[in-house]
Structure formats: C-alpha cells, structure tokens
N, C-alpha and C positions, 0 to 999 in steps of 0.2 A: 504493500500500500504506500502510495506517495505521501509526502508531507501535506500536500494540498488536500488529498482525500481524507487524511487523518483530521485535519483542521475542520473540514466540512462535517465529518462525523461528530466531532465534539460540539460544533455549533448546533447540530440537530439535537443531540442529547441534552445539552444545556437548555435549549428551547423547550423541549418536552418536559424537562424537570420542573419548569415553572407553570405547567398546565396539567395538573393531576387528572382533569376530566378528559384530556386528550385533545388532539388537533387533527383536522382533515388534511389529506395530502396537499390540496391546493393552498391551505393556510400555511402549512410548513414551507411550501415552495416560495410563497410571497415573503414570509418573515425572515428566511435566511437567504433570500435572493438567489435561488438555484432553480434550474429547470426541473419540471415535474419528473421527467425521466431519470434525472440524476438522483433526486430525492427518493424516488421509488426504488432505485437500485440500492441505495444506502439502507433504506428501511427494510428491504428484503433480506439483506445480509444480517442486520441486527436482529430482525425477527426470527431468523433461523437459529440464532444462538440464544434466544430467550431474553435479550436485552430490550426488545420492543414487543409490545402486544397490540393487537388490533381488535377493537370491539366488533363483534359479529353484527350487531344491530346498526350502530352508527357509522361503522368503518373507520372510526377515529383511531389514531395511533397514540399510545402512551408508554411510559417507562415500564419495563417488564420485571418479573420477579428475579431474573438472573442477577440483577444488581445487588440483591440482598446477600447472596452468597459471596459476591465479589467484595462487598463492603464489610462483611462480617468480621474478618480478622482485624481490621482497623477499629471498627466500632467496639468490639469486645475488649480491646486493650485500653480504651479510654477510661480515665479516672475522673469522676465528676469534680472533685476538688482541684485537681491539677488543671483541668480545662477552665474552671470558673475563676480561679484565683487572679489571673492577670486582668480579667474583665472587672472583677470586684474592686481591684486596686485602682483601675482606671476610673471607675465610678466614684469611689471614695475621694480620689484626688480632685475630680471635676466638681463634685458637689460639696466637698468639705464635710463629709459625714462618715459615720461608721456604717459598714455594710455587713450583713449577715447572710449565711447560706444555711438552709434547713431542708429537712425532708419530713414526710408523714410516716409515723410509726405507731401502731396500736391506737389510731384515732387521735394522736397528739402530734404537735410540732416538736421535732428534735433538732437542735442546733448542731451543724456539722463543721462550720468554719466561720471566721470573721476577719475583717480588715478594719482596724481601729484607727481613729484619728486621736492623737494625743491631746489635741486641743478641743475635743468634742466628747460625745457620749461614749462611755467605756464600760465594758463588762468583762471582768477578769476570769470568771468561773462559769461562763455560759456554755461552752462546748459540751455537748452531751445532755444538756438540761432539756426537760420536757415542759412545754407550755401549751395552753389551750388553743384550739382552732378558732373558736367563735369571736375572740377579741383581739386577734393579732393579724397584721397584714400578711405575714407568712402563712398563717393557717388558712386565711381566705383565699390566698393564691393557690395553695396546695389542693383545695377542693373546688376551685373555680370551674374546672371542666366536668365535674360530676353533675348528674341530674339532681333536681331538687329532692327527689325521693331518696337518693343515696346520701345526700347531705343530711337529710332529716334522720336517717338511720344512725349516722355518726352522732348526732346531737341527742338521740334517744339513749345511746350507749354512754355518751359523755355529756350530760345535760349542762347547758350554759349556766354560769354562775357569776355573781357580781365581784369585780375586782376594783373598779373605780366608779365614780359617779357617771362616767360616760359609757360603761359597759352595757351592751344590749344583751338581754337574757331571754327575750321572747324568740323562740325558734323561728317562727315565720318571718319576723322582722330581720333576723340575722340572714335568713335565706334571701330576702328582698335586697339586703345590703350587698350580699355576694353577687346577686344578679346585676346590680349596678356596676360592681367592680368588673364583672365579666364583659359587660358591654363596652367599657372604656379600655380594657386590657390591663389594668393594674388595680391593686387593692390599697386600702388605707386603714389605718388605726389611729383615730384621733383621741388620744388619751383614754383609750378603751382598756388597755392592758396595764398601763402605768401612768399615774398623774404626771403631767408636765412633759410627756414624751409623745411625739408623733412619728408615724412610720408610713412608708409606702412600699409596696411589694409587687412582685410579678412572678408568674410561673415559668419554670424551665422544663422543656419537653425533650424527650429523646427521639431517636430515629423512627420509633414506632408511633410517635405522636402522643405518648403517655407523659403525664406530668410526673417527673421524678424528683423534683426539688423546687425551691423558690429562693429568691433573694429579696432582701429588704434594705432600705436606707433609713437610718434612724437619726433623729435630732431632738434637741430640747425645743419646746414650743416657743419659737421666736420668729418663725417664718410666716409670710402671708399665704393666703389661699392660692394666689397666682403662682408663687414660688413652689408650693406643694404640687400643683398641677404639672409644672415643668419638671419637677423632680420625678413625679410618677411616670411621665412619658420617658424620661431618661432611664429609669429603672426598667421599664418595659422593653426599651430598645436593647439594654444590656442583657436582660434575660433572653431576648430573642437571639442575640449574637451567641450567647453560651449554648442555646438550643441548636443553633445552626452548626456549631462546632461539634455537637453531639450527634449530628446527622439529621436533625429535623428540617424538613423542607416546608417553608411557609406556604 
C-alpha cells in the first residue's frame, strides 16, 4: 500500500469514528474529497477485515468490531490515575483550585487521587475516604448516566441525610438536581457537603462509554455564579479529555 493510500484510509477511518450512526458512500466521498470508486475500494478492503461494517437496512458504513481487538492491548494497560493526573494538574493550575478524582464503590464516592493547591482548599487524609453520593459533585457525576430508577435504588440503599443547611435529602429533588446536572454536562455542590465549600464535577467515561470515575474542582465560597459556570465547563472539558485518553469516542 502506498503512503497516499494509507493516508486516505486513515482519513476515512477518522471520519467514520466521528459518526457512530454511520455514513452513506456518497457522504464519505464528499467529506474526504475522493471519488466514489476509490472510497468503495477502501471500504471493501476494510470491511473484509472487520474494521468497517455496513448496515443491511440503510447501507451506511460505520466502524467495525475488529477495532476492539486491535485497541484492547492499549486500553487494558491504561491506568486511570496515570492518565488523569496530568489533566488534573493542568486544571488545578488554570483555575487555582484543588482537584479530586473519585470512583463509585458500594453506592458511595471513594477518593482515588488529588492535586492540591497550597494556597487553597486542602485535605491531607482524603484518599480512600468514602463520602455520600447525594450531596457531592463527584457523587452526582458518578451516577449522572444512570436512569432515575437506578439512582432511586442507590438512595433507597443509602438514604440521603443532612450534613449542612444546604443538603437536599428528598430523593426526588436530588434526582431532579442530577437531571439538571446531566443536561448541562457537569454537576455542582453548593455547600451541600461542607459549609463554606463549593464544588463542580464531571464524569469520566471509558472506551465502552461507562462512567468509571469523576473529577471535581473545589474552592472556598468566594467565587461568583458566573465564575462557577466557567469552572464547571472547564471541569467538563477536562473530564472529556481524560475520557478521550481512555478510549471514549464522543
């Protein structure tokens, strides 16, 4: 295969990676600026090896299952903390905040890692600590992709309880709050877990699209609502980059 043919093949694959629902032959031809016959030949070769699939009903082409086997050795050696740490540090430096990484275990949030600011919010003994889902931005992020029914099951097993004057303990209201977080792509904790402390968080997804962790940015209550919105989007973007490095295709 010539270098030109190889470049064309990668152009095609990278295009289809951005369209999980697939694309028609004519659309592919237009988008990568190649004649239909050339595209058809490339697709045929990739399809024969399982890297491309064609929908029998719509005739659209999409990425095939062979890529799972190809990517597995790389994906299996990824370590969440190793992948997340550089992005967490970048986030901490950009916003001037402490950043946490956590996962969901036994219906509770478990802290895995942190990047602290010496001039900001600090927690010396937090790694391994368990905290509730209902009143933390990390917890809300970790269950954000679950159905209301699944979230309700978690809260029946771990009933919400009061920690501060801002803690929401009504299960349906907590679920409504999580739905708002889901729609905007990031979660918030406005003095719900600890008085005088605000947090924003976002989920991290793996190559299967499963939420495997979440990150949060934490600060004392001195920032405006507008600053919090900006921080929330920054956290969501950072979580998205970590997800991408774990193989998640947006």
